[in-house]
VOPAGU-2260 file (C-alpha; in pm, 1 decimal, decimal comma):
REM VOPAGU-2260
SITE   aa  ch    i         X         Y         Z
SITE  UNK   A    0   -3370,4     -13,6    2576,1
SITE  UNK   A    1   -3014,8      39,2    2378,1
SITE  UNK   A    2   -2999,7     109,2    2002,5
SITE  UNK   A    3   -2715,2    -109,8    1893,2
SITE  UNK   A    4   -2539,5    -135,8    1638,4
SITE  UNK   A    5   -2323,8    -397,0    1441,6
SITE  UNK   A    6   -2001,6    -321,0    1220,7
SITE  UNK   A    7   -1792,3    -600,6    1043,6
SITE  UNK   A    8   -1484,8    -596,6     887,8
SITE  UNK   A    9   -1408,0    -840,5     632,3
SITE  UNK   A   10   -1013,9    -801,5     618,6
SITE  UNK   A   11    -746,8   -1058,2     433,5
SITE  UNK   A   12    -578,7   -1170,5     784,0
SITE  UNK   A   13    -916,2   -1163,7    1034,2
SITE  UNK   A   14   -1282,8   -1098,8    1054,3
SITE  UNK   A   15   -1314,3    -861,6    1373,1
SITE  UNK   A   16   -1729,5    -791,9    1440,3
SITE  UNK   A   17   -1769,1    -487,8    1674,0
SITE  UNK   A   18   -2042,9    -307,0    1825,1
SITE  UNK   A   19   -2157,6     106,1    1902,7
SITE  UNK   A   20   -2387,1     225,6    2071,2
SITE  UNK   A   21   -2588,7     460,4    1856,5
SITE  UNK   A   22   -2661,5     701,7    2171,6
SITE  UNK   A   23   -2331,7     753,8    2337,1
SITE  UNK   A   24   -2122,0     654,1    2016,9
SITE  UNK   A   25   -1932,5     467,8    2258,0
SITE  UNK   A   26   -1799,1     111,5    2094,5
SITE  UNK   A   27   -1970,2    -150,5    2372,3
SITE  UNK   A   28   -1764,3    -469,3    2277,7
SITE  UNK   A   29   -1517,6    -602,8    1939,9
SITE  UNK   A   30   -1446,2    -912,3    1850,1
SITE  UNK   A   31   -1169,2   -1114,9    1613,7
SITE  UNK   A   32   -1149,5   -1391,9    1462,0
SITE  UNK   A   33    -844,8   -1549,8    1397,7
SITE  UNK   A   34    -634,2   -1391,8    1638,8
SITE  UNK   A   35    -366,0   -1472,4    1388,9
SITE  UNK   A   36    -347,5   -1418,6    1042,6
SITE  UNK   A   37    -573,5   -1654,6     835,0
SITE  UNK   A   38    -415,3   -1800,9     535,5
SITE  UNK   A   39    -393,9   -1649,9     215,5
SITE  UNK   A   40    -288,3   -1970,3     -58,8
SITE  UNK   A   41     -82,2   -1852,8    -303,4
SITE  UNK   A   42      -5,7   -2186,7    -537,9
SITE  UNK   A   43     196,8   -2002,3    -791,3
SITE  UNK   A   44     394,9   -1646,4    -744,4
SITE  UNK   A   45     209,5   -1382,5    -760,2
SITE  UNK   A   46     -93,5   -1574,1    -680,6
SITE  UNK   A   47    -377,7   -1449,1    -362,0
SITE  UNK   A   48    -645,6   -1711,3    -286,9
SITE  UNK   A   49    -929,2   -1691,8     -54,7
SITE  UNK   A   50   -1205,9   -2030,3      29,7
SITE  UNK   A   51   -1508,7   -1703,7      80,8
SITE  UNK   A   52   -1683,5   -1938,8     336,4
SITE  UNK   A   53   -1363,3   -1954,4     538,5
SITE  UNK   A   54   -1437,6   -1554,4     656,9
SITE  UNK   A   55   -1793,5   -1665,9     738,7
SITE  UNK   A   56   -1672,0   -1870,2     942,3
SITE  UNK   A   57   -1450,0   -1654,7    1119,2
SITE  UNK   A   58   -1821,8   -1422,3    1064,7
SITE  UNK   A   59   -1988,0   -1625,1    1270,6
SITE  UNK   A   60   -1737,2   -1715,6    1511,0
SITE  UNK   A   61   -1684,6   -1299,6    1565,9
SITE  UNK   A   62   -2056,9   -1260,9    1622,0
SITE  UNK   A   63   -2036,2   -1525,4    1855,4
SITE  UNK   A   64   -1820,1   -1408,6    2113,1
SITE  UNK   A   65   -1932,6   -1058,9    2109,1
SITE  UNK   A   66   -2290,6   -1186,7    2180,2
SITE  UNK   A   67   -2111,6   -1387,2    2474,4
SITE  UNK   A   68   -1997,3   -1162,4    2633,2
SITE  UNK   A   69   -2200,0   -1020,5    2838,5
SITE  UNK   A   70   -2193,3    -684,7    2718,6
SITE  UNK   A   71   -2510,2    -697,4    2417,6
SITE  UNK   A   72   -2769,4    -895,1    2408,4
SITE  UNK   A   73   -2909,7    -922,7    2019,3
SITE  UNK   A   74   -3228,0    -761,9    2099,1
SITE  UNK   A   75   -3043,0    -470,8    2133,0
SITE  UNK   A   76   -2870,3    -515,8    1768,2
SITE  UNK   A   77   -3091,4    -299,9    1511,3
SITE  UNK   A   78   -2884,8    -273,3    1211,6
SITE  UNK   A   79   -2534,3    -443,9    1031,7
SITE  UNK   A   80   -2261,6    -212,8     793,0
SITE  UNK   A   81   -2070,3    -423,4     609,8
SITE  UNK   A   82   -1647,0    -289,8     519,9
SITE  UNK   A   83   -1466,3    -578,4     298,2
SITE  UNK   A   84   -1153,5    -590,3     142,0
SITE  UNK   A   85   -1133,5    -410,4    -195,2
SITE  UNK   A   86   -1063,2    -617,5    -522,9
SITE  UNK   A   87   -1138,0    -946,8    -412,2
SITE  UNK   A   88   -1338,4   -1103,1    -761,6
SITE  UNK   A   89   -1605,3   -1412,5    -578,7
SITE  UNK   A   90   -1754,6   -1638,4    -824,1
SITE  UNK   A   91   -2111,6   -1761,2    -775,8
SITE  UNK   A   92   -2350,8   -2100,2   -1025,3
SITE  UNK   A   93   -2695,1   -2059,4    -970,5
SITE  UNK   A   94   -2728,0   -2157,7    -667,9
SITE  UNK   A   95   -2590,2   -1909,4    -477,6
SITE  UNK   A   96   -2289,5   -2102,1    -460,8
SITE  UNK   A   97   -1947,7   -1962,1    -500,3
SITE  UNK   A   98   -1711,1   -2169,4    -728,7
SITE  UNK   A   99   -1438,7   -2079,9    -694,6
SITE  UNK   A  100   -1148,8   -1953,0    -421,7
SITE  UNK   A  101   -1164,7   -1574,8    -457,8
SITE  UNK   A  102    -870,8   -1384,9    -638,2
SITE  UNK   A  103    -825,4   -1111,8    -335,8
SITE  UNK   A  104    -639,9    -848,1    -342,3
SITE  UNK   A  105    -307,5    -872,6    -379,9
SITE  UNK   A  106    -288,4   -1116,1    -610,5
SITE  UNK   A  107     -88,2    -991,9    -948,7
SITE  UNK   A  108    -192,4   -1293,9   -1185,6
SITE  UNK   A  109    -447,2   -1065,1   -1403,9
SITE  UNK   A  110    -124,0    -747,7   -1382,9
SITE  UNK   A  111     -84,3    -822,8   -1823,8
SITE  UNK   A  112    -489,3    -844,8   -1920,8
SITE  UNK   A  113    -506,1    -507,3   -1741,1
SITE  UNK   A  114    -180,9    -374,2   -1953,9
SITE  UNK   A  115    -289,8    -489,4   -2261,9
SITE  UNK   A  116    -633,3    -363,1   -2193,8
SITE  UNK   A  117    -478,4     -32,0   -2165,3
SITE  UNK   A  118    -271,7     -26,1   -2447,5
SITE  UNK   A  119    -621,6    -169,1   -2659,5
SITE  UNK   A  120    -878,9      46,7   -2496,0
SITE  UNK   A  121    -620,2     392,9   -2495,4
SITE  UNK   A  122    -530,0     545,1   -2200,7
SITE  UNK   A  123    -690,3     847,0   -2242,5
SITE  UNK   A  124   -1016,1     646,2   -2278,2
SITE  UNK   A  125    -953,4     436,7   -1947,1
SITE  UNK   A  126    -796,6     785,5   -1781,1
SITE  UNK   A  127   -1107,3    1024,7   -1914,1
SITE  UNK   A  128   -1391,6     775,5   -1902,3
SITE  UNK   A  129   -1268,1     479,1   -1586,3
SITE  UNK   A  130    -983,0     716,2   -1383,2
SITE  UNK   A  131    -798,9     476,2   -1427,5
SITE  UNK   A  132    -604,9     188,8   -1523,9
SITE  UNK   A  133    -730,1    -155,7   -1585,8
SITE  UNK   A  134    -440,0    -322,3   -1413,9
SITE  UNK   A  135    -474,0    -548,0   -1151,4
SITE  UNK   A  136    -821,1    -498,5   -1045,7
SITE  UNK   A  137   -1140,7    -734,1   -1046,6
SITE  UNK   A  138   -1209,5    -665,9   -1409,0
SITE  UNK   A  139    -893,2    -748,1   -1545,3
SITE  UNK   A  140    -879,0   -1111,6   -1288,3
SITE  UNK   A  141   -1215,1   -1166,8   -1421,7
SITE  UNK   A  142   -1122,3   -1216,9   -1712,6
SITE  UNK   A  143    -809,3   -1423,8   -1634,2
SITE  UNK   A  144   -1100,9   -1680,3   -1514,9
SITE  UNK   A  145   -1259,4   -1645,7   -1858,4
SITE  UNK   A  146    -927,3   -1697,9   -2017,9
SITE  UNK   A  147    -791,9   -1945,1   -1817,4
SITE  UNK   A  148   -1124,3   -2166,3   -1621,6
SITE  UNK   A  149   -1353,6   -2242,3   -1882,2
SITE  UNK   A  150   -1534,5   -2524,9   -1657,9
SITE  UNK   A  151   -1549,2   -2212,2   -1397,8
SITE  UNK   A  152   -1670,6   -2042,4   -1645,5
SITE  UNK   A  153   -1938,6   -2185,6   -1836,5
SITE  UNK   A  154   -2075,3   -2110,8   -1424,6
SITE  UNK   A  155   -2075,9   -1779,1   -1354,7
SITE  UNK   A  156   -2410,5   -1693,6   -1271,6
SITE  UNK   A  157   -2345,4   -1373,6   -1071,3
SITE  UNK   A  158   -1944,9   -1190,9    -981,4
SITE  UNK   A  159   -1902,5   -1052,0    -706,4
SITE  UNK   A  160   -1699,8    -822,0    -416,9
SITE  UNK   A  161   -1588,0    -979,5     -50,0
SITE  UNK   A  162   -1828,1    -780,7      45,9
SITE  UNK   A  163   -2108,7    -823,1    -203,0
SITE  UNK   A  164   -2060,8   -1230,2    -105,5
SITE  UNK   A  165   -2069,1   -1136,4     268,2
SITE  UNK   A  166   -2408,7    -939,0     198,1
SITE  UNK   A  167   -2573,9   -1294,8      44,9
SITE  UNK   A  168   -2524,4   -1456,2     299,4
SITE  UNK   A  169   -2626,5   -1236,1     542,7
SITE  UNK   A  170   -2978,2   -1139,3     327,8
SITE  UNK   A  171   -3017,7   -1426,7     102,2
SITE  UNK   A  172   -3007,2   -1124,8    -191,1
SITE  UNK   A  173   -2644,1   -1071,8    -478,1
SITE  UNK   A  174   -2648,1    -703,8    -460,4
SITE  UNK   A  175   -2356,2    -432,3    -479,2
SITE  UNK   A  176   -2339,3    -131,4    -545,0
SITE  UNK   A  177   -2163,8     240,9    -726,3
SITE  UNK   A  178   -1822,5     268,2    -504,9
SITE  UNK   A  179   -1812,6    -145,9    -554,8
SITE  UNK   A  180   -1870,8    -194,9    -918,0
SITE  UNK   A  181   -1604,0     180,0    -922,5
SITE  UNK   A  182   -1322,2     -19,3    -734,3
SITE  UNK   A  183   -1366,4    -323,7    -951,8
SITE  UNK   A  184   -1280,9     -87,8   -1270,8
SITE  UNK   A  185   -1684,8    -124,8   -1427,3
SITE  UNK   A  186   -1794,2     285,5   -1387,9
SITE  UNK   A  187   -1749,6     477,9   -1606,1
SITE  UNK   A  188   -1745,4     866,4   -1421,6
SITE  UNK   A  189   -1776,8    1020,2   -1713,7
SITE  UNK   A  190   -2181,3     868,5   -1821,5
SITE  UNK   A  191   -2190,9     752,1   -1496,9
SITE  UNK   A  192   -2332,0     463,0   -1552,0
SITE  UNK   A  193   -2168,4     133,1   -1577,0
SITE  UNK   A  194   -1813,1      69,1   -1792,5
SITE  UNK   A  195   -2033,5      -4,1   -2106,4
SITE  UNK   A  196   -1692,4     -21,2   -2302,6
SITE  UNK   A  197   -1533,4    -233,5   -2060,7
SITE  UNK   A  198   -1757,1    -504,1   -1977,3
SITE  UNK   A  199   -1774,6    -549,5   -2384,8
SITE  UNK   A  200   -1370,1    -539,2   -2413,2
SITE  UNK   A  201   -1391,1    -838,1   -2220,4
SITE  UNK   A  202   -1627,9   -1008,6   -2313,6
SITE  UNK   A  203   -1812,4    -960,7   -1971,2
SITE  UNK   A  204   -2195,7   -1072,9   -1895,7
SITE  UNK   A  205   -2385,7    -813,4   -1815,7
SITE  UNK   A  206   -2633,7   -1003,0   -1674,5
SITE  UNK   A  207   -2320,1   -1152,3   -1392,0
SITE  UNK   A  208   -2367,5    -826,1   -1289,2
SITE  UNK   A  209   -2522,9    -775,4    -927,8
SITE  UNK   A  210   -2860,9    -524,0    -860,6
SITE  UNK   A  211   -2612,6    -162,0    -755,6
SITE  UNK   A  212   -2826,6     -87,9    -425,2
SITE  UNK   A  213   -2667,3     211,1    -214,3
SITE  UNK   A  214   -2359,2     237,6     -36,0
SITE  UNK   A  215   -2581,9     390,4     235,6
SITE  UNK   A  216   -2957,4     232,8     245,4
SITE  UNK   A  217   -3206,3     -96,0     304,1
SITE  UNK   A  218   -2950,2    -365,0     120,3
SITE  UNK   A  219   -3118,9    -663,8     273,7
SITE  UNK   A  220   -3283,7    -750,4     585,5
SITE  UNK   A  221   -3109,3   -1104,9     768,6
SITE  UNK   A  222   -3275,7   -1420,3     696,0
SITE  UNK   A  223   -3401,5   -1735,0     911,0
SITE  UNK   A  224   -3165,1   -1912,2     837,4
SITE  UNK   A  225   -2881,6   -1563,3     870,0
SITE  UNK   A  226   -3103,7   -1596,1    1224,2
SITE  UNK   A  227   -3032,1   -1927,7    1311,1
SITE  UNK   A  228   -2657,7   -1985,7    1237,2
SITE  UNK   A  229   -2550,8   -1596,6    1360,5
SITE  UNK   A  230   -2739,7   -1544,3    1680,8
SITE  UNK   A  231   -2831,0   -1216,4    1535,3
SITE  UNK   A  232   -3262,3   -1127,9    1529,0
SITE  UNK   A  233   -3391,8   -1242,9    1169,8
SITE  UNK   A  234   -3522,8    -886,6     950,1
SITE  UNK   A  235   -3294,3    -624,4    1099,8
SITE  UNK   A  236   -3123,6    -440,3     775,6
SITE  UNK   A  237   -2847,6    -405,7     694,0
SITE  UNK   A  238   -2756,1     -56,7     477,5
SITE  UNK   A  239   -2437,2      26,4     484,4
SITE  UNK   A  240   -2143,9    -160,1     256,4
SITE  UNK   A  241   -1802,6     -41,0     195,0
SITE  UNK   A  242   -1477,4    -115,0      83,0
SITE  UNK   A  243   -1202,2     -75,2     378,9
SITE  UNK   A  244   -1023,4     183,6     209,0
SITE  UNK   A  245   -1258,9     450,3     187,5
SITE  UNK   A  246   -1465,6     244,3     481,7
SITE  UNK   A  247   -1151,9     388,5     727,2
SITE  UNK   A  248   -1205,3     733,8     608,6
SITE  UNK   A  249   -1576,1     751,2     730,0
SITE  UNK   A  250   -1456,3     570,0    1014,3
SITE  UNK   A  251   -1263,8     870,7    1082,3
SITE  UNK   A  252   -1467,0    1169,0     946,0
SITE  UNK   A  253   -1256,5    1133,5     634,1
SITE  UNK   A  254   -1560,7    1312,6     365,4
SITE  UNK   A  255   -1508,5    1607,1     250,3
SITE  UNK   A  256   -1265,6    1741,7       9,1
SITE  UNK   A  257    -910,1    1806,2     119,3
SITE  UNK   A  258    -900,5    1496,6     403,7
SITE  UNK   A  259    -676,0    1247,6     454,2
SITE  UNK   A  260    -732,6     857,0     568,2
SITE  UNK   A  261    -507,1     620,4     621,5
SITE  UNK   A  262    -471,7     268,8     723,6
SITE  UNK   A  263    -166,3      11,3     733,6
SITE  UNK   A  264    -272,1    -353,2     802,6
SITE  UNK   A  265    -131,6    -615,2     597,6
SITE  UNK   A  266    -153,1    -372,2     341,7
SITE  UNK   A  267    -147,5      29,4     364,7
SITE  UNK   A  268    -364,3     294,9     218,5
SITE  UNK   A  269    -279,5     709,4     241,9
SITE  UNK   A  270    -681,5     762,7      50,9
SITE  UNK   A  271    -776,8    1183,1     -10,5
SITE  UNK   A  272   -1129,7    1287,4     -44,4
SITE  UNK   A  273   -1211,9    1533,0    -394,9
SITE  UNK   A  274   -1431,5    1637,6    -589,0
SITE  UNK   A  275   -1304,9    1669,8    -929,0
SITE  UNK   A  276   -1196,1    1342,6   -1154,3
SITE  UNK   A  277    -867,1    1283,0   -1095,0
SITE  UNK   A  278    -637,3    1104,4   -1252,7
SITE  UNK   A  279    -247,8     978,8   -1196,9
SITE  UNK   A  280    -120,0     923,9   -1573,0
SITE  UNK   A  281     137,5     658,7   -1485,3
SITE  UNK   A  282    -220,0     495,9   -1275,1
SITE  UNK   A  283      -7,9     503,8    -898,2
SITE  UNK   A  284    -294,2     595,4    -723,7
SITE  UNK   A  285    -607,3     506,1    -875,7
SITE  UNK   A  286    -960,8     661,9    -784,2
SITE  UNK   A  287   -1277,7     540,5    -700,8
SITE  UNK   A  288   -1652,0     663,9    -616,3
SITE  UNK   A  289   -1650,0     769,6    -229,8
SITE  UNK   A  290   -1892,6     588,3      38,8
SITE  UNK   A  291   -2048,5     932,8      34,6
SITE  UNK   A  292   -2076,9    1041,8    -289,5
SITE  UNK   A  293   -2367,6    1195,5    -526,2
SITE  UNK   A  294   -2402,4    1294,3    -898,6
SITE  UNK   A  295   -2472,5    1676,3    -739,0
SITE  UNK   A  296   -2176,8    1660,9    -437,8
SITE  UNK   A  297   -1935,1    1457,6    -639,0
SITE  UNK   A  298   -1614,9    1272,6    -354,7
SITE  UNK   A  299   -1428,4    1055,8    -487,6
SITE  UNK   A  300   -1156,1     934,6    -348,5
SITE  UNK   A  301    -799,3     895,4    -489,6
SITE  UNK   A  302    -562,3     526,6    -293,5
SITE  UNK   A  303    -287,3     476,2    -254,2
SITE  UNK   A  304    -213,6     107,2    -193,9
SITE  UNK   A  305      46,0     -14,0     -38,8
SITE  UNK   A  306      48,0    -415,7     -68,2
SITE  UNK   A  307     366,4    -488,9     108,2
SITE  UNK   A  308     285,7    -304,7     536,6
SITE  UNK   A  309     181,6    -444,7     820,6
SITE  UNK   A  310     301,9    -821,3     590,7
SITE  UNK   A  311     600,6    -740,6     589,5
SITE  UNK   A  312     583,8    -654,5    1014,7
SITE  UNK   A  313     366,1    -987,7    1044,2
SITE  UNK   A  314     623,9   -1159,8     816,5
SITE  UNK   A  315    1019,1    -997,0     985,4
SITE  UNK   A  316     755,5   -1155,5    1339,7
SITE  UNK   A  317     753,2   -1461,9    1185,8
SITE  UNK   A  318    1161,4   -1551,7    1181,7
SITE  UNK   A  319    1183,4   -1490,1    1528,1
SITE  UNK   A  320    1112,7   -1853,6    1616,5
SITE  UNK   A  321     941,3   -1851,3    1937,3
SITE  UNK   A  322     571,5   -1677,4    2027,0
SITE  UNK   A  323     629,2   -1269,3    1977,6
SITE  UNK   A  324     436,7    -971,3    2078,1
SITE  UNK   A  325     371,1    -646,0    1818,1
SITE  UNK   A  326     401,0    -462,8    2134,3
SITE  UNK   A  327     734,1    -633,4    2237,0
SITE  UNK   A  328     821,1    -558,7    1913,5
SITE  UNK   A  329     712,2    -209,7    1876,1
SITE  UNK   A  330     919,2    -231,4    2207,7
SITE  UNK   A  331    1277,4    -406,3    1996,1
SITE  UNK   A  332    1207,1    -132,6    1742,0
SITE  UNK   A  333    1236,8     154,7    1976,8
SITE  UNK   A  334    1609,7      15,3    2107,8
SITE  UNK   A  335    1822,5      88,1    1748,9
SITE  UNK   A  336    1887,9     453,5    1625,6
SITE  UNK   A  337    1645,0     613,3    1333,2
SITE  UNK   A  338    1786,1     439,4    1011,8
SITE  UNK   A  339    1874,7     139,0    1187,5
SITE  UNK   A  340    2249,3     192,4    1144,0
SITE  UNK   A  341    2249,8     130,5     728,4
SITE  UNK   A  342    1995,9    -174,5     702,3
SITE  UNK   A  343    1740,3    -103,7     497,7
SITE  UNK   A  344    1493,3    -325,6     388,0
SITE  UNK   A  345    1209,3    -262,9      88,7
SITE  UNK   A  346     872,1    -410,0     205,8
SITE  UNK   A  347     716,0    -498,5    -131,5
SITE  UNK   A  348     694,2    -828,3    -104,6
SITE  UNK   A  349     297,4    -901,1    -164,6
SITE  UNK   A  350     232,2    -890,2    -528,9
SITE  UNK   A  351     235,9    -652,3    -770,0
SITE  UNK   A  352     297,9    -274,0    -661,3
SITE  UNK   A  353      34,9     -18,3    -846,4
SITE  UNK   A  354     269,1     290,0    -667,2
SITE  UNK   A  355     544,6     143,1    -852,1
SITE  UNK   A  356     328,6     137,9   -1181,4
SITE  UNK   A  357     254,4    -269,7   -1141,2
SITE  UNK   A  358     650,6    -427,1   -1087,1
SITE  UNK   A  359     669,0    -688,9    -891,9
SITE  UNK   A  360     972,1    -628,2    -750,4
SITE  UNK   A  361    1015,1    -841,6    -412,9
SITE  UNK   A  362    1073,7    -753,2     -58,6
SITE  UNK   A  363    1450,6    -718,6     -25,2
SITE  UNK   A  364    1692,3    -666,6     231,5
SITE  UNK   A  365    1964,0    -444,9     184,2
SITE  UNK   A  366    2287,2    -363,0     408,1
SITE  UNK   A  367    2305,9    -593,5     631,3
SITE  UNK   A  368    2618,3    -706,6     857,1
SITE  UNK   A  369    2576,7   -1033,3    1053,1
SITE  UNK   A  370    2844,0    -841,3    1341,0
SITE  UNK   A  371    2646,0    -537,3    1343,5
SITE  UNK   A  372    2303,1    -624,8    1330,4
SITE  UNK   A  373    2018,3    -803,5    1540,9
SITE  UNK   A  374    1655,1    -917,5    1568,2
SITE  UNK   A  375    1618,3    -530,0    1710,2
SITE  UNK   A  376    1793,4    -393,7    1362,5
SITE  UNK   A  377    1577,5    -577,1    1146,2
SITE  UNK   A  378    1183,6    -483,0    1316,4
SITE  UNK   A  379    1335,5    -154,8    1295,8
SITE  UNK   A  380    1424,0    -126,2     945,6
SITE  UNK   A  381    1146,5    -322,7     826,8
SITE  UNK   A  382     929,9     -56,4     990,8
SITE  UNK   A  383    1127,1     241,0     858,7
SITE  UNK   A  384    1086,9      79,4     525,1
SITE  UNK   A  385     712,0      73,6     587,5
SITE  UNK   A  386     696,4     465,9     643,2
SITE  UNK   A  387     916,0     506,6     409,4
SITE  UNK   A  388     706,2     341,9     167,7
SITE  UNK   A  389     406,7     523,3     296,3
SITE  UNK   A  390     652,9     912,3     231,7
SITE  UNK   A  391     716,0     762,1    -218,5
SITE  UNK   A  392     349,3     717,3    -157,5
SITE  UNK   A  393     280,6    1088,4     -68,9
SITE  UNK   A  394     488,9    1227,5    -272,7
SITE  UNK   A  395     288,0    1097,7    -604,9
SITE  UNK   A  396      29,2    1199,4    -428,5
SITE  UNK   A  397     103,8    1548,0    -361,9
SITE  UNK   A  398     259,1    1578,9    -692,1
SITE  UNK   A  399    -144,0    1526,3    -842,3
SITE  UNK   A  400    -184,1    1890,1    -682,8
SITE  UNK   A  401    -315,8    1728,3    -333,2
SITE  UNK   A  402    -279,1    1922,0      23,2
SITE  UNK   A  403     -97,1    1640,3     259,6
SITE  UNK   A  404     -71,6    1853,9     603,4
SITE  UNK   A  405    -246,7    1644,6     875,4
SITE  UNK   A  406    -304,1    1234,2     789,0
SITE  UNK   A  407    -576,7    1113,4    1003,0
SITE  UNK   A  408    -610,9     764,5    1149,1
SITE  UNK   A  409    -751,6     418,4    1400,4
SITE  UNK   A  410    -480,5     329,3    1725,6
SITE  UNK   A  411    -461,7      55,6    1544,4
SITE  UNK   A  412    -202,5    -245,3    1319,3
SITE  UNK   A  413     108,7     -43,0    1220,5
SITE  UNK   A  414      -0,4     302,2    1351,3
SITE  UNK   A  415      48,8     106,3    1700,7
SITE  UNK   A  416     438,6     126,8    1685,9
SITE  UNK   A  417     642,5     498,9    1748,9
SITE  UNK   A  418     840,1     464,3    1499,6
SITE  UNK   A  419     644,7     450,1    1228,3
SITE  UNK   A  420     430,3     639,6    1343,2
SITE  UNK   A  421     735,2     944,5    1422,8
SITE  UNK   A  422     949,2     835,7    1086,0
SITE  UNK   A  423     630,2     926,1     886,5
SITE  UNK   A  424     598,5    1212,4     994,5
SITE  UNK   A  425     912,3    1311,1    1015,4
SITE  UNK   A  426     985,2    1199,5     643,9
SITE  UNK   A  427     582,3    1320,7     512,2
SITE  UNK   A  428     618,9    1640,2     722,6
SITE  UNK   A  429     253,6    1559,1     847,9
SITE  UNK   A  430      58,9    1564,5    1149,0
SITE  UNK   A  431     -92,5    1209,3    1246,9
SITE  UNK   A  432    -368,4    1218,3    1429,8
SITE  UNK   A  433    -461,6     895,5    1562,2
SITE  UNK   A  434    -905,5     816,6    1669,9
SITE  UNK   A  435   -1012,2     560,7    1904,5
SITE  UNK   A  436   -1221,4     365,4    1563,6
SITE  UNK   A  437   -1121,8     148,6    1327,5
SITE  UNK   A  438   -1276,5     -79,0    1022,1
SITE  UNK   A  439   -1576,7    -165,9    1219,9
SITE  UNK   A  440   -1648,3      98,8    1421,8
SITE  UNK   A  441   -1632,8     271,9    1110,4
SITE  UNK   A  442   -1920,5       7,7     925,6
SITE  UNK   A  443   -2102,6      26,4    1273,1
SITE  UNK   A  444   -2195,8     397,1    1182,7
SITE  UNK   A  445   -2250,2     343,7     815,4
SITE  UNK   A  446   -2498,3     126,6     980,7
SITE  UNK   A  447   -2658,5     334,7    1135,6
SITE  UNK   A  448   -2662,9     573,9     878,9
SITE  UNK   A  449   -2826,7     411,1     603,0
SITE  UNK   A  450   -3102,7     274,7     903,2
SITE  UNK   A  451   -3237,0     615,3     930,8
SITE  UNK   A  452   -3138,9     536,9    1332,1
SITE  UNK   A  453   -2874,7     922,3    1306,0
SITE  UNK   A  454   -3069,8    1191,2    1176,0
SITE  UNK   A  455   -2852,4    1363,8    1101,9
SITE  UNK   A  456   -2489,3    1298,3     979,6
SITE  UNK   A  457   -2287,3    1437,0    1215,2
SITE  UNK   A  458   -2447,4    1207,8    1493,1
SITE  UNK   A  459   -2279,9     933,6    1380,6
SITE  UNK   A  460   -1921,2    1093,6    1493,7
SITE  UNK   A  461   -2054,5    1088,0    1890,5
SITE  UNK   A  462   -1785,7     949,0    2029,8
SITE  UNK   A  463   -1513,0     957,9    1841,3
SITE  UNK   A  464   -1177,4    1039,6    2022,2
SITE  UNK   A  465    -866,8    1159,1    1879,2
SITE  UNK   A  466    -596,4     958,9    2134,8
SITE  UNK   A  467    -243,1    1028,8    1992,1
SITE  UNK   A  468     -57,3    1304,4    1721,7
SITE  UNK   A  469     283,8    1250,4    1552,2
SITE  UNK   A  470     399,6    1600,6    1529,2
SITE  UNK   A  471     690,8    1646,6    1273,3
SITE  UNK   A  472    1002,1    1671,1    1492,0
SITE  UNK   A  473    1223,2    2011,3    1474,8
SITE  UNK   A  474    1573,4    1862,2    1283,8
SITE  UNK   A  475    1434,5    1572,9    1065,9
SITE  UNK   A  476    1783,0    1494,7     914,1
SITE  UNK   A  477    1851,7    1187,6    1035,2
SITE  UNK   A  478    1494,5    1053,5     929,5
SITE  UNK   A  479    1586,2    1213,3     565,5
SITE  UNK   A  480    1941,8    1065,5     548,9
SITE  UNK   A  481    1771,6     726,0     639,4
SITE  UNK   A  482    1534,6     744,6     326,7
SITE  UNK   A  483    1774,6     825,0      77,8
SITE  UNK   A  484    1971,3     541,7     192,0
SITE  UNK   A  485    1588,2     330,5     112,2
SITE  UNK   A  486    1508,4     554,0    -210,3
SITE  UNK   A  487    1837,8     484,6    -357,8
SITE  UNK   A  488    1805,9      56,3    -314,6
SITE  UNK   A  489    1482,9      66,6    -497,0
SITE  UNK   A  490    1623,5     187,9    -808,8
SITE  UNK   A  491    1269,9     299,2    -979,3
C-alpha cells in the first residue's frame, strides 16, 4: 500500500487539498473548493471578515472530491499538513465555538491601534524585540475586538490564527506554533519567548494563548468525529502547520539564507530567508520565524506583502460581464504592447498596504482614453501594475541588503501570466523560476517531515521540478519606462 500525505491550503479565496505520494514525490490528485472565490465580508470600508465554518465546509468538499476521484483511498493517507492565510484572528468560547467572524489578513480596521502601540512602546523596543511594528497584525485586531465588542470579549476562551482553528477542527486540540505567534506579533525575538510586554500593553489575558506545539511534529490526531465528517482515517497525525507564505517557501525548498520565494494569489508576496534578526525601520517588510527556525540555527523569513495583487486581476475579470477564463485574460493581455499604450493601474485596492507604510490608498486607473483603450488594455495594465508593485517591494528588500537575483514561485495564479512574469523579470533584473508545486503540496511535504516519513529533509523534495524560466530581456527599456510612469502616479 502506498504512503500518501494530505496537504490542506486554507486561503481566503478557496481551500485546496492535494495528495502527495511520499515515495515518488509526485502529486496524486488535487481538488479545490469552491471553484470560484469565497466571499469576503466587508460591512465597512477597510474591513474583511470570513466565517471560519465556511472554510470547514470547503475543506470537507475538497477532501470528498479527492476521495471520490478514484486515485487514492483514505487508508493510504498517513499524515496531514496545514497551510493557512496569515495574520487572521479567530476567537472561540469554552465550548470551542466561534464567537464572531474571523478578522482576516487584509482587514485594516486595527491600523490606528497598531500605530498607537508603536508610539507608546517605542519604535526601538518594537523593532528590536518584535522585529516589526505591531501594525495591523493579529495582536492589534484582538485589541480592536476588546475595545469595540465587550460582549464578544467576555466570551473569549482562546484566540487563534486560521490554521490553528483548522487544526482544532481536525484534532479537537487548541494549539498554536512559535512561527504563528511571531506572525501575530506575540513573539519576543530577543528573549526567545512569548512577548509578555505586548500582552501587558494590550491587556491580553495570557491564558487566551493556546498550547504551543512544534511547526514540524505530531500536533494532534484526527478524531473519530472528524473521521466521520471528512472520511479521513481516525488517528492519523496532523504533523505540520504554517502560514501560507512560510509554507510557500517550504514548497519551493526555500529554507536557507539568501533564498527567495514568491506567490501571487489574492495577495502577492516576496519572501526571503535570512539567519539574521533583520527589521525595516519603516516596517514596510516584516520578519517572522521561518518554518525550520531553531535557536541553534536561526531562520527568519522577511516578508513583503502586497494586498492588491491577484484580487485586482479577479476584479477586472468580473467587469467583463460574461464568463472569461484567466487563460483567456492572459492571451488578451499579450495582444497589447508593453506599457499598455499609456494606461496605468495602481492595484492597491485591498486594504492598507504595509509596503506603503500602512496607507490605504485605494486602487486607481490613470490615463484612460475612451477612443484608444480596450478591455485588453485594462487587463494588461492591471497585470503590469501588479508586477510593478512587486518590483517596488523588491527594491525595499534590496535596500535592506538582500541579494535578489533568482525568484522561485509555483506555476500558478499570476505566475501563469506571461505578461506578469516577463514584466517582473524585466524590471527587477531577476530570473523567475517556476516549479510544479503550490501551497497544498508544500503542506503535504511538511506533513511528511513532521511525521518522520521522510528520513532526511532532502527526501521531502523528490519530485519537485523546475518547469519554466523567465530571464530578464536584453533590452528592458520599454518596461522601465512604463514603470516610471506607474511610479509617478503612485506619489508616495
